[in-house]
All heavy atoms as a GROMACS GRO file, in nm:
protein
  536
    1MET      N    1  -5.723   9.054  18.996
    1MET     CA    2  -5.606   9.141  18.999
    1MET      C    3  -5.482   9.055  19.027
    1MET      O    4  -5.480   8.980  19.123
    1MET     CB    5  -5.625   9.245  19.109
    1MET     CG    6  -5.511   9.338  19.126
    1MET     SD    7  -5.558   9.463  19.245
    1MET     CE    8  -5.406   9.536  19.278
    2GLN      N    9  -5.382   9.068  18.941
    2GLN     CA   10  -5.262   8.991  18.958
    2GLN      C   11  -5.158   9.073  19.034
    2GLN      O   12  -5.124   9.185  18.995
    2GLN     CB   13  -5.208   8.952  18.821
    2GLN     CG   14  -5.136   8.823  18.821
    2GLN     CD   15  -5.098   8.784  18.680
    2GLN    OE1   16  -5.101   8.866  18.590
    2GLN    NE2   17  -5.066   8.660  18.661
    3ARG      N   18  -5.110   9.018  19.143
    3ARG     CA   19  -5.011   9.089  19.224
    3ARG      C   20  -4.873   9.031  19.197
    3ARG      O   21  -4.847   8.915  19.226
    3ARG     CB   22  -5.048   9.078  19.371
    3ARG     CG   23  -5.177   9.150  19.399
    3ARG     CD   24  -5.210   9.152  19.543
    3ARG     NE   25  -5.328   9.235  19.563
    3ARG     CZ   26  -5.393   9.244  19.675
    3ARG    NH1   27  -5.356   9.174  19.780
    3ARG    NH2   28  -5.498   9.321  19.687
    4THR      N   29  -4.788   9.115  19.145
    4THR     CA   30  -4.655   9.071  19.106
    4THR      C   31  -4.555   9.101  19.216
    4THR      O   32  -4.587   9.163  19.318
    4THR     CB   33  -4.611   9.141  18.977
    4THR    OG1   34  -4.604   9.282  19.005
    4THR    CG2   35  -4.708   9.116  18.864
    5ARG      N   36  -4.433   9.060  19.192
    5ARG     CA   37  -4.325   9.088  19.286
    5ARG      C   38  -4.303   9.238  19.301
    5ARG      O   39  -4.277   9.288  19.411
    5ARG     CB   40  -4.197   9.020  19.235
    5ARG     CG   41  -4.078   9.041  19.324
    5ARG     CD   42  -3.962   8.956  19.275
    5ARG     NE   43  -3.850   8.969  19.365
    5ARG     CZ   44  -3.742   9.042  19.340
    5ARG    NH1   45  -3.731   9.106  19.225
    5ARG    NH2   46  -3.644   9.050  19.426
    6ALA      N   47  -4.316   9.311  19.192
    6ALA     CA   48  -4.300   9.456  19.197
    6ALA      C   49  -4.406   9.519  19.287
    6ALA      O   50  -4.377   9.612  19.363
    6ALA     CB   51  -4.308   9.515  19.056
    7TRP      N   52  -4.528   9.468  19.280
    7TRP     CA   53  -4.635   9.522  19.364
    7TRP      C   54  -4.605   9.494  19.511
    7TRP      O   55  -4.620   9.581  19.596
    7TRP     CB   56  -4.769   9.458  19.325
    7TRP     CG   57  -4.883   9.506  19.408
    7TRP    CD1   58  -4.957   9.617  19.387
    7TRP    CD2   59  -4.932   9.447  19.528
    7TRP    NE1   60  -5.052   9.631  19.486
    7TRP    CE2   61  -5.038   9.527  19.574
    7TRP    CE3   62  -4.898   9.334  19.600
    7TRP    CZ2   63  -5.109   9.498  19.689
    7TRP    CZ3   64  -4.969   9.305  19.715
    7TRP    CH2   65  -5.073   9.386  19.758
    8ARG      N   66  -4.559   9.370  19.541
    8ARG     CA   67  -4.528   9.335  19.680
    8ARG      C   68  -4.414   9.421  19.734
    8ARG      O   69  -4.417   9.466  19.848
    8ARG     CB   70  -4.491   9.187  19.690
    8ARG     CG   71  -4.609   9.094  19.671
    8ARG     CD   72  -4.576   8.951  19.709
    8ARG     NE   73  -4.463   8.895  19.638
    8ARG     CZ   74  -4.471   8.832  19.521
    8ARG    NH1   75  -4.588   8.815  19.463
    8ARG    NH2   76  -4.362   8.784  19.463
    9ARG      N   77  -4.315   9.446  19.651
    9ARG     CA   78  -4.203   9.530  19.696
    9ARG      C   79  -4.246   9.673  19.721
    9ARG      O   80  -4.203   9.736  19.818
    9ARG     CB   81  -4.091   9.526  19.592
    9ARG     CG   82  -4.022   9.390  19.589
    9ARG     CD   83  -3.906   9.391  19.498
    9ARG     NE   84  -3.810   9.491  19.550
    9ARG     CZ   85  -3.692   9.514  19.497
    9ARG    NH1   86  -3.654   9.448  19.391
    9ARG    NH2   87  -3.612   9.604  19.547
   10SER      N   88  -4.332   9.726  19.636
   10SER     CA   89  -4.379   9.863  19.657
   10SER      C   90  -4.464   9.872  19.783
   10SER      O   91  -4.457   9.971  19.856
   10SER     CB   92  -4.457   9.914  19.536
   10SER     OG   93  -4.578   9.844  19.521
   11GLN      N   94  -4.542   9.770  19.810
   11GLN     CA   95  -4.621   9.768  19.933
   11GLN      C   96  -4.532   9.762  20.056
   11GLN      O   97  -4.558   9.827  20.157
   11GLN     CB   98  -4.719   9.650  19.933
   11GLN     CG   99  -4.827   9.658  19.828
   11GLN     CD  100  -4.913   9.782  19.845
   11GLN    OE1  101  -4.960   9.814  19.952
   11GLN    NE2  102  -4.931   9.854  19.734
   12ALA      N  103  -4.425   9.685  20.048
   12ALA     CA  104  -4.332   9.674  20.160
   12ALA      C  105  -4.263   9.808  20.185
   12ALA      O  106  -4.240   9.846  20.299
   12ALA     CB  107  -4.229   9.565  20.132
   13ARG      N  108  -4.230   9.878  20.078
   13ARG     CA  109  -4.166  10.010  20.095
   13ARG      C  110  -4.263  10.110  20.156
   13ARG      O  111  -4.224  10.196  20.234
   13ARG     CB  112  -4.115  10.060  19.961
   13ARG     CG  113  -3.982  10.000  19.922
   13ARG     CD  114  -3.919  10.076  19.807
   13ARG     NE  115  -3.996  10.066  19.685
   13ARG     CZ  116  -3.984   9.969  19.596
   13ARG    NH1  117  -3.899   9.872  19.615
   13ARG    NH2  118  -4.058   9.967  19.487
   14LYS      N  119  -4.391  10.100  20.120
   14LYS     CA  120  -4.490  10.192  20.175
   14LYS      C  121  -4.510  10.172  20.325
   14LYS      O  122  -4.512  10.266  20.401
   14LYS     CB  123  -4.626  10.172  20.106
   14LYS     CG  124  -4.637  10.234  19.972
   14LYS     CD  125  -4.778  10.211  19.918
   14LYS     CE  126  -4.791  10.251  19.775
   14LYS     NZ  127  -4.925  10.221  19.722
   15SER      N  128  -4.523  10.046  20.366
   15SER     CA  129  -4.552  10.018  20.506
   15SER      C  130  -4.428  10.028  20.594
   15SER      O  131  -4.439  10.064  20.710
   15SER     CB  132  -4.614   9.879  20.520
   15SER     OG  133  -4.520   9.780  20.486
   16GLY      N  134  -4.312   9.994  20.540
   16GLY     CA  135  -4.189  10.006  20.616
   16GLY      C  136  -4.174   9.898  20.722
   16GLY      O  137  -4.097   9.915  20.816
   17LYS      N  138  -4.243   9.788  20.709
   17LYS     CA  139  -4.238   9.684  20.811
   17LYS      C  140  -4.125   9.584  20.788
   17LYS      O  141  -4.085   9.515  20.880
   17LYS     CB  142  -4.371   9.608  20.815
   17LYS     CG  143  -4.484   9.691  20.866
   17LYS     CD  144  -4.611   9.610  20.868
   17LYS     CE  145  -4.728   9.696  20.914
   17LYS     NZ  146  -4.854   9.621  20.913
   18THR      N  147  -4.073   9.576  20.668
   18THR     CA  148  -3.972   9.475  20.638
   18THR      C  149  -3.838   9.539  20.604
   18THR      O  150  -3.827   9.660  20.590
   18THR     CB  151  -4.017   9.388  20.518
   18THR    OG1  152  -4.025   9.471  20.403
   18THR    CG2  153  -4.149   9.322  20.546
   19LYS      N  154  -3.740   9.456  20.585
   19LYS     CA  155  -3.608   9.505  20.546
   19LYS      C  156  -3.611   9.568  20.407
   19LYS      O  157  -3.528   9.649  20.374
   19LYS     CB  158  -3.507   9.391  20.547
   19LYS     CG  159  -3.468   9.347  20.686
   19LYS     CD  160  -3.359   9.242  20.679
   19LYS     CE  161  -3.319   9.200  20.817
   19LYS     NZ  162  -3.213   9.100  20.815
   20ALA      N  163  -3.704   9.527  20.325
   20ALA     CA  164  -3.714   9.581  20.189
   20ALA      C  165  -3.760   9.726  20.190
   20ALA      O  166  -3.758   9.793  20.088
   20ALA     CB  167  -3.811   9.497  20.107
   21ALA      N  168  -3.799   9.776  20.307
   21ALA     CA  169  -3.850   9.912  20.316
   21ALA      C  170  -3.743  10.014  20.279
   21ALA      O  171  -3.772  10.115  20.217
   21ALA     CB  172  -3.902   9.939  20.456
   22ASN      N  173  -3.618   9.988  20.318
   22ASN     CA  174  -3.512  10.083  20.288
   22ASN      C  175  -3.386  10.008  20.247
   22ASN      O  176  -3.297   9.987  20.328
   22ASN     CB  177  -3.485  10.174  20.409
   22ASN     CG  178  -3.401  10.293  20.372
   22ASN    OD1  179  -3.358  10.307  20.259
   22ASN    ND2  180  -3.377  10.378  20.467
   23PRO      N  181  -3.378   9.969  20.121
   23PRO     CA  182  -3.263   9.889  20.080
   23PRO      C  183  -3.133   9.969  20.070
   23PRO      O  184  -3.027   9.911  20.055
   23PRO     CB  185  -3.304   9.838  19.942
   23PRO     CG  186  -3.400   9.939  19.892
   23PRO     CD  187  -3.472   9.990  20.014
   24LEU      N  188  -3.138  10.099  20.081
   24LEU     CA  189  -3.019  10.182  20.065
   24LEU      C  190  -2.954  10.218  20.198
   24LEU      O  191  -2.874  10.310  20.204
   24LEU     CB  192  -3.055  10.310  19.988
   24LEU     CG  193  -3.111  10.287  19.848
   24LEU    CD1  194  -3.151  10.419  19.785
   24LEU    CD2  195  -3.012  10.215  19.761
   25VAL      N  196  -2.987  10.146  20.304
   25VAL     CA  197  -2.927  10.173  20.434
   25VAL      C  198  -2.778  10.141  20.426
   25VAL      O  199  -2.738  10.035  20.380
   25VAL     CB  200  -2.994  10.089  20.545
   25VAL    CG1  201  -2.921  10.104  20.676
   25VAL    CG2  202  -3.139  10.129  20.560
   26PHE      N  203  -2.696  10.234  20.472
   26PHE     CA  204  -2.551  10.220  20.464
   26PHE      C  205  -2.502  10.119  20.568
   26PHE      O  206  -2.530  10.132  20.685
   26PHE     CB  207  -2.486  10.356  20.487
   26PHE     CG  208  -2.337  10.347  20.498
   26PHE    CD1  209  -2.260  10.323  20.387
   26PHE    CD2  210  -2.276  10.363  20.620
   26PHE    CE1  211  -2.123  10.315  20.396
   26PHE    CE2  212  -2.140  10.356  20.630
   26PHE     CZ  213  -2.064  10.332  20.518
   27LYS      N  214  -2.430  10.017  20.522
   27LYS     CA  215  -2.370   9.919  20.611
   27LYS      C  216  -2.224   9.902  20.571
   27LYS      O  217  -2.195   9.841  20.470
   27LYS     CB  218  -2.441   9.785  20.600
   27LYS     CG  219  -2.581   9.787  20.654
   27LYS     CD  220  -2.644   9.650  20.646
   27LYS     CE  221  -2.786   9.656  20.694
   27LYS     NZ  222  -2.851   9.526  20.683
   28PRO      N  223  -2.131   9.959  20.647
   28PRO     CA  224  -1.991   9.943  20.611
   28PRO      C  225  -1.945   9.799  20.630
   28PRO      O  226  -2.004   9.723  20.706
   28PRO     CB  227  -1.918  10.037  20.706
   28PRO     CG  228  -2.009  10.051  20.822
   28PRO     CD  229  -2.149  10.038  20.768
   29GLU      N  230  -1.839   9.762  20.563
   29GLU     CA  231  -1.787   9.628  20.576
   29GLU      C  232  -1.734   9.607  20.716
   29GLU      O  233  -1.672   9.694  20.774
   29GLU     CB  234  -1.673   9.605  20.475
   29GLU     CG  235  -1.719   9.596  20.332
   29GLU     CD  236  -1.760   9.728  20.275
   29GLU    OE1  237  -1.718   9.832  20.329
   29GLU    OE2  238  -1.835   9.730  20.178
   30LYS      N  239  -1.758   9.489  20.768
   30LYS     CA  240  -1.709   9.460  20.903
   30LYS      C  241  -1.562   9.418  20.899
   30LYS      O  242  -1.494   9.426  21.000
   30LYS     CB  243  -1.793   9.348  20.965
   30LYS     CG  244  -1.935   9.393  20.992
   30LYS     CD  245  -2.011   9.286  21.063
   30LYS     CE  246  -2.151   9.336  21.093
   30LYS     NZ  247  -2.225   9.245  21.177
   31ASN      N  248  -1.518   9.374  20.784
   31ASN     CA  249  -1.381   9.326  20.774
   31ASN      C  250  -1.324   9.370  20.640
   31ASN      O  251  -1.378   9.336  20.535
   31ASN     CB  252  -1.382   9.173  20.784
   31ASN     CG  253  -1.244   9.116  20.801
   31ASN    OD1  254  -1.145   9.183  20.774
   31ASN    ND2  255  -1.237   8.993  20.846
   32TRP      N  256  -1.212   9.442  20.645
   32TRP     CA  257  -1.153   9.493  20.521
   32TRP      C  258  -1.100   9.381  20.434
   32TRP      O  259  -1.080   9.397  20.315
   32TRP     CB  260  -1.043   9.594  20.554
   32TRP     CG  261  -1.100   9.727  20.582
   32TRP    CD1  262  -1.157   9.768  20.699
   32TRP    CD2  263  -1.112   9.836  20.492
   32TRP    NE1  264  -1.202   9.896  20.686
   32TRP    CE2  265  -1.174   9.941  20.560
   32TRP    CE3  266  -1.074   9.856  20.360
   32TRP    CZ2  267  -1.201  10.063  20.501
   32TRP    CZ3  268  -1.100   9.978  20.302
   32TRP    CH2  269  -1.163  10.080  20.372
   33LYS      N  270  -1.075   9.262  20.492
   33LYS     CA  271  -1.028   9.150  20.412
   33LYS      C  272  -1.134   9.104  20.314
   33LYS      O  273  -1.104   9.036  20.217
   33LYS     CB  274  -0.988   9.034  20.502
   33LYS     CG  275  -0.858   9.056  20.576
   33LYS     CD  276  -0.820   8.932  20.652
   33LYS     CE  277  -0.828   8.961  20.799
   33LYS     NZ  278  -0.801   8.846  20.882
   34LEU      N  279  -1.260   9.138  20.339
   34LEU     CA  280  -1.367   9.098  20.250
   34LEU      C  281  -1.363   9.177  20.118
   34LEU      O  282  -1.422   9.135  20.020
   34LEU     CB  283  -1.503   9.117  20.317
   34LEU     CG  284  -1.525   9.033  20.442
   34LEU    CD1  285  -1.660   9.065  20.503
   34LEU    CD2  286  -1.514   8.886  20.412
   35LEU      N  287  -1.297   9.292  20.119
   35LEU     CA  288  -1.276   9.366  19.995
   35LEU      C  289  -1.152   9.309  19.929
   35LEU      O  290  -1.042   9.318  19.982
   35LEU     CB  291  -1.257   9.515  20.025
   35LEU     CG  292  -1.379   9.587  20.080
   35LEU    CD1  293  -1.343   9.728  20.122
   35LEU    CD2  294  -1.488   9.591  19.977
   36TYR      N  295  -1.168   9.250  19.812
   36TYR     CA  296  -1.063   9.167  19.757
   36TYR      C  297  -0.947   9.246  19.698
   36TYR      O  298  -0.832   9.220  19.729
   36TYR     CB  299  -1.124   9.075  19.651
   36TYR     CG  300  -1.028   8.973  19.600
   36TYR    CD1  301  -0.982   8.872  19.682
   36TYR    CD2  302  -0.980   8.981  19.470
   36TYR    CE1  303  -0.893   8.778  19.636
   36TYR    CE2  304  -0.890   8.886  19.423
   36TYR     CZ  305  -0.846   8.786  19.506
   36TYR     OH  306  -0.758   8.694  19.459
   37THR      N  307  -0.976   9.343  19.613
   37THR     CA  308  -0.866   9.411  19.545
   37THR      C  309  -0.831   9.543  19.611
   37THR      O  310  -0.911   9.603  19.682
   37THR     CB  311  -0.903   9.438  19.398
   37THR    OG1  312  -1.017   9.524  19.395
   37THR    CG2  313  -0.935   9.309  19.325
   38ARG      N  314  -0.710   9.588  19.584
   38ARG     CA  315  -0.663   9.714  19.641
   38ARG      C  316  -0.747   9.830  19.591
   38ARG      O  317  -0.778   9.923  19.665
   38ARG     CB  318  -0.517   9.736  19.603
   38ARG     CG  319  -0.455   9.859  19.665
   38ARG     CD  320  -0.307   9.865  19.634
   38ARG     NE  321  -0.244   9.971  19.706
   38ARG     CZ  322  -0.235  10.096  19.664
   38ARG    NH1  323  -0.287  10.129  19.548
   38ARG    NH2  324  -0.177  10.189  19.737
   39GLY      N  325  -0.787   9.825  19.464
   39GLY     CA  326  -0.870   9.931  19.407
   39GLY      C  327  -1.004   9.943  19.480
   39GLY      O  328  -1.053  10.053  19.503
   40ASP      N  329  -1.062   9.828  19.514
   40ASP     CA  330  -1.188   9.830  19.589
   40ASP      C  331  -1.169   9.893  19.726
   40ASP      O  332  -1.253   9.968  19.774
   40ASP     CB  333  -1.243   9.688  19.606
   40ASP     CG  334  -1.292   9.629  19.476
   40ASP    OD1  335  -1.322   9.708  19.384
   40ASP    OD2  336  -1.301   9.506  19.468
   41LYS      N  337  -1.056   9.859  19.789
   41LYS     CA  338  -1.029   9.915  19.921
   41LYS      C  339  -1.009  10.067  19.914
   41LYS      O  340  -1.057  10.141  19.998
   41LYS     CB  341  -0.906   9.849  19.982
   41LYS     CG  342  -0.931   9.706  20.022
   41LYS     CD  343  -0.807   9.643  20.081
   41LYS     CE  344  -0.834   9.498  20.112
   41LYS     NZ  345  -0.718   9.430  20.166
   42LEU      N  346  -0.937  10.113  19.811
   42LEU     CA  347  -0.915  10.256  19.795
   42LEU      C  348  -1.047  10.329  19.769
   42LEU      O  349  -1.072  10.437  19.826
   42LEU     CB  350  -0.818  10.283  19.681
   42LEU     CG  351  -0.673  10.244  19.706
   42LEU    CD1  352  -0.593  10.251  19.578
   42LEU    CD2  353  -0.613  10.333  19.812
   43LEU      N  354  -1.132  10.272  19.684
   43LEU     CA  355  -1.261  10.332  19.655
   43LEU      C  356  -1.348  10.339  19.779
   43LEU      O  357  -1.410  10.442  19.808
   43LEU     CB  358  -1.331  10.252  19.545
   43LEU     CG  359  -1.469  10.301  19.504
   43LEU    CD1  360  -1.457  10.436  19.434
   43LEU    CD2  361  -1.534  10.200  19.411
   44ARG      N  362  -1.351  10.231  19.856
   44ARG     CA  363  -1.434  10.226  19.976
   44ARG      C  364  -1.382  10.324  20.081
   44ARG      O  365  -1.460  10.390  20.150
   44ARG     CB  366  -1.436  10.084  20.031
   44ARG     CG  367  -1.538  10.064  20.135
   44ARG     CD  368  -1.674  10.083  20.074
   44ARG     NE  369  -1.774  10.059  20.173
   44ARG     CZ  370  -1.890  10.122  20.176
   44ARG    NH1  371  -1.921  10.209  20.084
   44ARG    NH2  372  -1.977  10.096  20.269
   45ALA      N  373  -1.252  10.333  20.094
   45ALA     CA  374  -1.193  10.427  20.190
   45ALA      C  375  -1.229  10.570  20.153
   45ALA      O  376  -1.259  10.653  20.239
   45ALA     CB  377  -1.042  10.409  20.195
   46ARG      N  378  -1.229  10.600  20.024
   46ARG     CA  379  -1.265  10.734  19.978
   46ARG      C  380  -1.412  10.764  20.012
   46ARG      O  381  -1.446  10.872  20.056
   46ARG     CB  382  -1.241  10.747  19.829
   46ARG     CG  383  -1.244  10.889  19.780
   46ARG     CD  384  -1.210  10.902  19.632
   46ARG     NE  385  -1.085  10.836  19.598
   46ARG     CZ  386  -1.073  10.743  19.503
   46ARG    NH1  387  -1.177  10.706  19.432
   46ARG    NH2  388  -0.957  10.688  19.478
   47GLN      N  389  -1.499  10.663  19.994
   47GLN     CA  390  -1.641  10.681  20.026
   47GLN      C  391  -1.662  10.705  20.175
   47GLN      O  392  -1.746  10.784  20.214
   47GLN     CB  393  -1.721  10.557  19.984
   47GLN     CG  394  -1.738  10.540  19.837
   47GLN     CD  395  -1.807  10.409  19.804
   47GLN    OE1  396  -1.813  10.318  19.885
   47GLN    NE2  397  -1.858  10.400  19.682
   48LEU      N  398  -1.584  10.635  20.257
   48LEU     CA  399  -1.599  10.647  20.402
   48LEU      C  400  -1.523  10.766  20.460
   48LEU      O  401  -1.539  10.797  20.577
   48LEU     CB  402  -1.551  10.518  20.470
   48LEU     CG  403  -1.629  10.392  20.437
   48LEU    CD1  404  -1.562  10.272  20.500
   48LEU    CD2  405  -1.771  10.404  20.484
   49GLY      N  406  -1.439  10.828  20.379
   49GLY     CA  407  -1.361  10.941  20.428
   49GLY      C  408  -1.242  10.898  20.512
   49GLY      O  409  -1.198  10.972  20.599
   50LEU      N  410  -1.191  10.778  20.486
   50LEU     CA  411  -1.077  10.726  20.561
   50LEU      C  412  -0.952  10.737  20.476
   50LEU      O  413  -0.959  10.740  20.354
   50LEU     CB  414  -1.099  10.579  20.597
   50LEU     CG  415  -1.223  10.546  20.678
   50LEU    CD1  416  -1.238  10.396  20.689
   50LEU    CD2  417  -1.215  10.609  20.815
   51SER      N  418  -0.838  10.742  20.542
   51SER     CA  419  -0.713  10.739  20.467
   51SER      C  420  -0.668  10.595  20.457
   51SER      O  421  -0.659  10.524  20.557
   51SER     CB  422  -0.607  10.825  20.536
   51SER     OG  423  -0.578  10.773  20.663
   52TYR      N  424  -0.643  10.550  20.337
   52TYR     CA  425  -0.598  10.414  20.314
   52TYR      C  426  -0.496  10.416  20.203
   52TYR      O  427  -0.516  10.486  20.105
   52TYR     CB  428  -0.715  10.323  20.274
   52TYR     CG  429  -0.671  10.180  20.253
   52TYR    CD1  430  -0.659  10.094  20.360
   52TYR    CD2  431  -0.637  10.134  20.126
   52TYR    CE1  432  -0.617   9.964  20.341
   52TYR    CE2  433  -0.595  10.004  20.107
   52TYR     CZ  434  -0.585   9.919  20.215
   52TYR     OH  435  -0.542   9.792  20.196
   53PRO      N  436  -0.388  10.349  20.212
   53PRO     CA  437  -0.346  10.263  20.322
   53PRO      C  438  -0.305  10.345  20.444
   53PRO      O  439  -0.262  10.460  20.431
   53PRO     CB  440  -0.228  10.186  20.266
   53PRO     CG  441  -0.175  10.272  20.156
   53PRO     CD  442  -0.293  10.348  20.104
   54ILE      N  443  -0.318  10.286  20.560
   54ILE     CA  444  -0.285  10.356  20.684
   54ILE      C  445  -0.134  10.367  20.692
   54ILE      O  446  -0.062  10.268  20.683
   54ILE     CB  447  -0.341  10.280  20.805
   54ILE    CG1  448  -0.493  10.272  20.792
   54ILE    CG2  449  -0.300  10.347  20.934
   54ILE    CD1  450  -0.559  10.179  20.890
   55ARG      N  451  -0.087  10.490  20.706
   55ARG     CA  452   0.057  10.515  20.710
   55ARG      C  453   0.097  10.566  20.848
   55ARG      O  454   0.025  10.645  20.909
   55ARG     CB  455   0.096  10.617  20.605
   55ARG     CG  456   0.072  10.567  20.466
   55ARG     CD  457   0.119  10.662  20.363
   55ARG     NE  458   0.099  10.605  20.231
   55ARG     CZ  459   0.072  10.677  20.124
   55ARG    NH1  460   0.065  10.806  20.133
   55ARG    NH2  461   0.055  10.616  20.009
   56SER      N  462   0.211  10.521  20.894
   56SER     CA  463   0.262  10.567  21.022
   56SER      C  464   0.315  10.709  21.008
   56SER      O  465   0.336  10.760  20.897
   56SER     CB  466   0.371  10.474  21.073
   56SER     OG  467   0.484  10.484  20.990
   57THR      N  468   0.341  10.773  21.120
   57THR     CA  469   0.395  10.908  21.120
   57THR      C  470   0.531  10.909  21.050
   57THR      O  471   0.562  11.001  20.974
   57THR     CB  472   0.410  10.960  21.264
   57THR    OG1  473   0.284  10.946  21.329
   57THR    CG2  474   0.453  11.104  21.266
   58ARG      N  475   0.608  10.805  21.072
   58ARG     CA  476   0.741  10.796  21.011
   58ARG      C  477   0.730  10.790  20.859
   58ARG      O  478   0.806  10.855  20.787
   58ARG     CB  479   0.814  10.672  21.065
   58ARG     CG  480   0.952  10.656  21.012
   58ARG     CD  481   1.040  10.765  21.063
   58ARG     NE  482   1.168  10.759  20.998
   58ARG     CZ  483   1.258  10.854  21.001
   58ARG    NH1  484   1.235  10.964  21.070
   58ARG    NH2  485   1.370  10.843  20.938
   59GLN      N  486   0.636  10.712  20.809
   59GLN     CA  487   0.617  10.702  20.664
   59GLN      C  488   0.574  10.834  20.605
   59GLN      O  489   0.617  10.873  20.496
   59GLN     CB  490   0.514  10.594  20.632
   59GLN     CG  491   0.562  10.454  20.656
   59GLN     CD  492   0.450  10.354  20.639
   59GLN    OE1  493   0.337  10.379  20.679
   59GLN    NE2  494   0.483  10.238  20.582
   60LEU      N  495   0.488  10.907  20.676
   60LEU     CA  496   0.443  11.039  20.628
   60LEU      C  497   0.558  11.138  20.624
   60LEU      O  498   0.570  11.217  20.531
   60LEU     CB  499   0.329  11.090  20.716
   60LEU     CG  500   0.198  11.014  20.706
   60LEU    CD1  501   0.099  11.065  20.810
   60LEU    CD2  502   0.138  11.027  20.567
   61LEU      N  503   0.646  11.132  20.726
   61LEU     CA  504   0.761  11.223  20.729
   61LEU      C  505   0.861  11.187  20.619
   61LEU      O  506   0.921  11.276  20.558
   61LEU     CB  507   0.828  11.218  20.866
   61LEU     CG  508   0.748  11.281  20.981
   61LEU    CD1  509   0.817  11.258  21.113
   61LEU    CD2  510   0.727  11.430  20.955
   62ASP      N  511   0.879  11.059  20.594
   62ASP     CA  512   0.972  11.016  20.488
   62ASP      C  513   0.923  11.055  20.350
   62ASP      O  514   1.002  11.080  20.260
   62ASP     CB  515   0.994  10.865  20.494
   62ASP     CG  516   1.079  10.823  20.612
   62ASP    OD1  517   1.147  10.911  20.670
   62ASP    OD2  518   1.077  10.703  20.647
   63GLN      N  519   0.793  11.061  20.336
   63GLN     CA  520   0.734  11.097  20.206
   63GLN      C  521   0.764  11.243  20.171
   63GLN      O  522   0.785  11.276  20.056
   63GLN     CB  523   0.584  11.075  20.211
   63GLN     CG  524   0.515  11.095  20.080
   63GLN     CD  525   0.365  11.068  20.090
   63GLN    OE1  526   0.315  11.039  20.199
   63GLN    NE2  527   0.296  11.080  19.981
   64GLU      N  528   0.771  11.328  20.270
   64GLU     CA  529   0.799  11.471  20.248
   64GLU      C  530   0.944  11.494  20.233
   64GLU      O  531   1.023  11.488  20.162
   64GLU     CB  532   0.751  11.554  20.366
   64GLU     CG  533   0.602  11.552  20.381
   64GLU     CD  534   0.557  11.629  20.504
   64GLU    OE1  535   0.642  11.685  20.575
   64GLU    OE2  536   0.437  11.632  20.529
   0.00000   0.00000   0.00000
């Protein structure tokens, strides 16, 4: 019986002993500077439910 990488990964997911058990665990970025473009930052902020760019109260009042 030939055991491939796919077989090893499925076994790891079944047992849950390794990091490969749940590769979809949410890990937010520790540093926003790691997101290079403004579009990436806007997309990530939308996913996290944050308002970006952060605006002061004065900026919000001036906008209205």
